[in-house]
N, C-alpha and C positions, 0 to 999 in steps of 0.2 A: 300408473306409478310415475311420479315426476322425479327427475334426477338433477343433481347439482354437478356442474363441471369443475374439475380441479386441474389446474395447469401450472407447471413449473418450467421455466426456460433456462437453458444453458447457452450462453452467448460466447462465441470465440471472436475476439477482436485482434487482428494483426497489428502490432505496434509499428509506428513509423520510424524505426531505427534504420540507419544506413547499413549496418552489419547485423549478422545473426546473433542469437542469444548466447552462444557459447564459443563462437569463432569469429574470424574477421571476414568471412565470405559475404558478398553483397546480397541484399534482400530484394533487389530490383525485379519487378515483374516482367515477364515476356522474354527473358533471355533464352537462347537455344538450350535444349535439354542437357542437363548434367554439366553445365559450364560454371554455375555458381556453387561449386562444391570443393571440398578439401578432404584430407584424411579423416578429420573429425566428423564431417557431414556423412562420410561413407562408412563410418563405424569401424575404422581400421584398428587393429590391436595396438595397445600402448598409448593411444592418444588421451589427452586430459582436457576436459572442458574448462573454459575461463568465462565467468559470468560478465555479461554486458551491463554496466552500471545504469545505463539509460533505461533498460527494461525495468529495473527496480523503481527508478524515479517515476516513470510513466505510470506504473501500477499504483504507486503511492498517490499520484495525482487523482487517478480515477477513484481510489478508495476514499480520499477526502471529499471528492465531488459527489459521492454517493453515500456520504454519512457513515462510512464503515470505520470500524476500529482496526487500526494498523497493529499487527502483531510485531512487537519489538524484536522477537527472535522467530524467524521462520526458516524452513529448509526445504531442499529439493528431495524428491523421492523418485524411484524408478517404477514405472508402470509397465509391467511385463506382459507382452503379447507378441505373437508372430504375425507379420503381414509383409508381403514383398516390398512395400514402400517404406519399411522401417528397418534399415540395415543393422542397427545394433541389437534388435530383438527386444528393445524396451524404449519407452519414451520418458524423457526427463520431465517431470511435472512436480506438483506439490500435493501432499495428501493431508496428513494429520496436523501439519503446521503451515497453513497458507499465509500469504502476506497480509490478508485482510479478511475480516468477518463482520457479520451483524450490522448491515447497513440498510438503507431504504431509498426509494425514489417515489415521488408523487406523480400521479397521472390524472388526467381528466377525460372521462368518457361520457358523452351525452350530458355534459354539464354537471356530472357527478364526480366529486373528488375522491381519490382512493390512494392509499399508501401501499406499495408493494415492497415486501422485505427482500433483502439480499442476504443469502446464506454465507457466501464467501466469494472472494476474488483470489485467483491464484495464477502464477506464471507457469508457462510450459513451452516446450518446443513443438513446432509443427512437424508432421510427417511428410513424406514425399507424395507423389501423385502417380496413379496407374492410368495408363492410356490404352484403351482396348481398340484393336483393329476391327473396323466394321466389316471387312471383307475376308480377313484371314483369321484363323483361330490362335491369334497371338495377342499378348499384352506386353506393353512396354512400361518401363519405370523412369520417371523424371525426378531426380533427387534435389533439384534446385530449391524446392520449398522446405526440404529437411533442415531443421534448425532455425527456421524463421520464428521470431518471438511472438507468442500468443499470450493474451490475457483472457482467462475464462471467468465469466461472471455468472454465478449460479443464483437464481432467485429462490425464494421460499415458495411453497405451493399456494400462493395467495391469489393467483389469477383465476377468475371465475367465468371468463368468456373469451372467445377469439378476438373480440373487439378490444378487450383489456390487454390481451397479449400483444396486439399490434401497437397499441398506445405505449405500452411499456418498452417495446423494442425501439420505437421511434424516439422515446426519451433517452434511452441509452445511446442510441446512434448520434443524436444531437449533442449529448454531453461529450462523447468521445471527439466529435468534430470541433466543438468549442475549445476543448483542451488541446486540440491539434496533435493528438497522440495516435490517431488511426484515421486513414483516409475514408473508411466506411464504404468502400466499393464492394457491393455485394456480388456483382457479376464476376469480379476477380477473386472472390473468396476472402476479402479483407474483413468482412463482417458476416459471420455465419451463426446460425441458430439451430439448436436441437430442442425439441419440446417433449416433455413428459406430460401425458394427459390421461385422466381417468374419470369415471363417473361414479357417483354414489347416490343412493336414495336421499332425498331431502330430509334433514334431521339426523342422519347417521353421522357419527363422528369418525368412524374408521374409514380410511381411504379405500377406494376400489382398486382393482388390478389395473396397472398403468401400462401404456405402450409408449414407445419413444419414436418420434417423427424426425426424419433427417431429410436432407436434400431440398431445403427450402431457401431459394436464393433471392427472395424479395419480400417486402412487407405484405404484399397482396397474396403471395403464395403461402406465407405462414398462416394468414387468416383463413384462406380457402382450405388448406390442409387440415387445420384444426376444426373447421366447421364440418368437413367431411368425416373426420374421425369421431366427432361427437355423435353424428347421425349413425355411423357404423356401430359404435359401441352401444348406443341406445337401442338399436334394433336387436342386437344380440341379447341384451339383458331382458328386453320385453318378451323375447321368444323363449326365455328360460335358459339361455345358454350362458357360458362363462367366457369372459374376455381373456385371451392368452397374452401373457407378458412377453413382448417381443419388440424388436426394432423394425420400423417400417420406413420405406422410402416413398416420398411423394412424387407421383408422376403428374407433372404440370400439364402435359398434353392431354391425358385422359381424365384428369381430375379425380384420381383415385390413389389409394396407398397400396403398396405391395410389400409383402414380408421380406425382410432381409436376413435376419438371424434372431435367435433367442437373445433376450436382454441379459447383458452381463451385470454382475454385482461387483462391488469393490474387491471382495475377496478373490474374484476370478483373476484379478490382475496381479496378485501377490506383491502389493506395494511394500517397499522397504527403503529406508533413507539411502540416498546416493552417496557411496563412500568417496567419490571423487570431488565432491563439492561440500565445503564447510558451511555450517549454518550462517544465515545472514542476520546481522545485528543492526537494528535501526535505532538511532538515538533521537531524543526529543528535538534537538536543534536541526537535525536533518528533516524531520517531519515539518517543522515550522518553516524551514527554507522552501519546501515544496508548497506549503500552504500559501506562502507569500507570492508564489508564481502563478497562482490560479487566476484565470480571467473571470470576468463577469459571466456567470453561467445562465442557461436558458430561463430558469425560474426567477432568478434575480433580475434579469433584463425584462422579463414579462411584467413583473411587479412595478419596475421603474417606468415602463411605458404606460401602464395604467395610472399610476399615481402622479407622475410628472407631466405626462403628455395628455392625460385625460382620455386615453383610448379605451374602448370597450374591451372586456376580457377576451372575446373571440378574436378581435383584431390583433391584440397583443400575442395571443397564442399562435396565430398564423405567422406573424412577422418574426417570431423568435424560433420557429420550427427548425431553421438552419442558421448557422453562423453567417453564411454568405448573404442570406436574405436580410437578416437583421442589420448587418454591416451596410448593405446597400441602402436600406431605409434610413439609417442614421446619417449616411453621407448625403443622400438626397434631401434630407431635412435641413441641412445647412444651406441649401440653395432654394428651398421652398418650405418655410417654417410653418406650414399648416398641416399638422400631423394627421388629422382625420381624412382630409381630402387626398393627401398623399397615400395614406393607407388604403383608401378605397381603390385608387388606381392600381396600386401594386397587387392587391388581392383579386382584381378583376382583369384588367387589360394586360398587365405584366405577367400575371400567373398564367393566363391563357396562352400567351406567346411562348412561354417556357414550358408548356405542356404540363403544368401543375407540379413541376419538380423544383422546389425552392432553391436547392443548391446549384441548379443550372444557371442561376442569375450571374454567376461569376464569369460565364462566357457570353453574356448578353452584350450586343453591340450598342445598346443605349446606355450611356453613362448616367450615374445618379445626377450629375450636373445638368445633362441634357433633358432628363425627365423633369427636373425642377423648372427648367426654362420653358418647357412645353406647357406645364400647368400654369405658369405665370402668364403665358400668352392667352390662355382661356380666361383668367381673371381680369386681364386688361381689355378683353373684348376683341383682341386681334383676330382670334379664330373661335369658332363655336366648339362646344363639347363634341358634337358629332364629327366635325372635320378633324378635331384633335385625334380621334381614334384612327382615322385614315392616315394621318401624319405619323402617328406612333407606329403603325404597322410598317410604314416605309422606313422609319428610323431603325426598326428592328432588322429590316432586310439589308439596309445599306450602311448603317452607322452614321449617317448624316445628322446634323442637328436640326431642330424643328424650324428655326428661322430660315435656313437655306431651302428646305423643302417647301415651306409656305410661299416664299418669294418665287422660287422656280416654277411652281405650279399655279401661281396666282390665286392662292386660297384665302387671302385676307378677307375677314368677315365684313359684310356690307352693313354699315351702321349709319349710312346717310338717310335721314328721315324722308327727305324729298324724293329720293330715288326709290325707296321702298314703298312710299305711299302710292305712287303711280301703279305699281304692280299689285298692291293690296286692292285698290279700286277696280282694277282690271279683273281680278279673281272674283270679287264680290259680284260684279256685273255678269260674269260668265256663269255664276251659280246662284240664280235668283231663288230657287226652291230652298236650298240650304240656308240662304240668308234669311228668308221668311221664317223657316223653322227655328233658326237661332233666336230671332226676335220674339218668337212664340214661346221661348223658354228652354229650348234644347241647347243649353250652353256647352254641352260636350262636343258640339260641332266645331268649337274653336280649334280642336286638334286637326280637323279636316282642312280648315282654311290655312292654318300654319303649315300643314303638310304640303298643300298646293304651292305655297310660297317657297318652301324649301326645295321643292322639285324644280321650280322655275329658276331659282338662283343657284341650283346645284349645291344646296346645303350651306351657302355662304351668308345667308341672311341672319342678322342678330335675332335670336329667338325671343329675347325679352322685348325688344323694340317691336318685333312682329306682332306679338300678343297685344301690346298696347295700341298699335295702329288698327288692328282688326276690331278690337273692343270699341275703340272710338268711332270707327266708321259704321260698324254694325248696330251700334246703339244710337245712331243719329235719329 
């Protein structure tokens, strides 16, 4: 029996406000435990929440960027449950009237385009954090995170593979970063994801029993956890068993899921409208004000790179994967206006130096201007492409410009025909067998001869001139 995978994702994005959603306490990460708190954070009797307007505006921006309908009247609800890191005994969230609904984003997986629906976007406050002592049977609570503003983005169950799930998450992450409303730091918990996953026989319309996956702090872990759960559920179903509806934690060290608790339903939380907060009314002019502040988003930038710069779709997709990488490319383009050559260098040499993490380019020691100057030196014949890679590595390590490194190390390309011709003749004389084979038709030996020249000149010979000289001498 063959099965179809059905995945829906719930993404929590921490919004980049200076203060919390209902009070003036700081949202700064890394403060000593329980220092960014007040009477409201601690759930003291008699306190009243006051809504942070920025949270509403940031949520509206994301709604517009993901093609959602903004509900002109929405309101907060109390989500009731007990946990030690939730001092009030309830979380202020949104339920039947969220701020936005019915949107979508487009993704590309293996050159296949797909549209993933968004069920809803809603605002809520974060809970605190429990810290468990590894050596003693104690747990501690840090309430600094209590009340930090979150935006939850819930997808439709349109995702059909772990690869699609990863692509969808990356698109949301990029969009939030382009809007500059979330720093997207997954290690600090600013961008978190829960996944609902089930399997059903191909052709069946009814969904199978789903499980919920938590504790996934990277795109790679999300994909690995989903792949594991697909295998686990498939094995259960093929053995004639039944999947249990439950919440599972992903163990990244063992690459397995562990049961956490039975899966709750909405009625378990006894939602009801929060009596301390009045409904939010959003007028058309407020929506338009927010629309006018939107930057050029990843999809728009990708299309522009393809249409105006003539870049292939793959290049445009990679370059726009993060706001920082796209900005770096556009700035470098001002100093080296050859889009494809620049794109090639950024996707290979630069991406390798920043360990394949596009957003890390913001801390790169090579400025866009200096990268443009390096590529200009290659075009002018000042240095070869091979030497340029060595120069680039040193630029990354020291922050020096290419011209300084080339002069200090004497790396200027040898382009003097007379000087190179003497070395070419010397190499041919030292390798009579290879020379005879070349004349006999083994033209691939040209690579051997040029390689010998590069070795003797320590990579400084002009490769184009080297080929011309060898061709001329060997064909005499």
